[in-house]
C-alpha positions, 0 to 999 in steps of 0.5 A, a space after each residue: 481202770 484208766 490208771 497209770 499203774 497197778 500192783 499184784 496182788 492183795 488178799 481180796 476186794 475188801 482188803 484192797 478197799 481197806 488199803 485204799 482207805 489207809 492210802 487216802 489218809 496218808 496221801 492227803 496233805 491239807 485235809 485233817 478229817 478222820 472220817 472215811 465215806 463208804 457208798 451204801 451201794 458197796 458190797 457188804 463184805 467190803 464195807 465190813 472189812 473197811 469198818 474193821 480196819 478203820 476202827 483199828 486206826 481210830 478213824 470214823 466211817 460214814 456210810 450213805 448215798 453217794 451224793 451225801 459225800 459232797 456235804 461231808 467232811 471226809 479224807 476219802 471215799 469209796 464207791 462201787 461201780 457197778 453197785 451191788 444193786 447193778 447200778 452203773 453211775 458216773 461219779 465224775 462230779 462227786 469225785 471233783 467235789 472230793 478233790 476240791 476238799 483235798 480228799 481222795 476217791 477210790 472205786 471198787 469195780 469189776 474188771 470184766 464190766 470195764 470192758 464196756 463201761 467208762 474207766 474210773 480213771 476217766 471219772 477222776 478216781 485216784 484209786 481203782 480196786 477190785 476182785 480178779 476172780 472174774 479172770 479165772 484166778 484160782 482160789 488160793 492164788 494170792 488170796 481167796 480172790 486175789 485183788 487188783 489195786 491201781 492208782 495214779 503215778 502221783 501215789 506210786 510211793 504209797 501203793 500197797 503190795 508189789 508194783 507190776 507192769 511196763 512203763 510206756 512213754 507218750 509215743 507208746 514205746 517202752 523207754 530204753 527198749 528199741 
């Protein structure tokens, strides 16, 4: 994912996306928007869950083409990589435009596809999420399809779920272990 930490596990990809939206809202400081953007190339079930959660919080959801977000007043955005139609797109410029507005970018992805694709973290994504089913996680083990949720170290106090992993320093060693 290109992120510094990840957790385990959320219910499913849609729930993880809704958590990403909530995390984006509570993490932006200067941005007072109440609108979250969803790329129309996201999976329909994910869009439905995010819209339902946004309604409960009283936030607006704007759905459109990924390029449209640069002209919108939003606190965060969700992109699908690869998209529901199979498109593989580099979101680096769009994510930079979001950051200039103090908005966060979340990318829903397929971990198996990331073996061959550029990591969302390398594009500047703040949150990377998705479904773990591709790695054979059985139904009911952490949810219908246990989801992963990864983010930057800057947001570790806002991440939902349980944090997992091992800390590694710049030399590739685990601190405190010889």
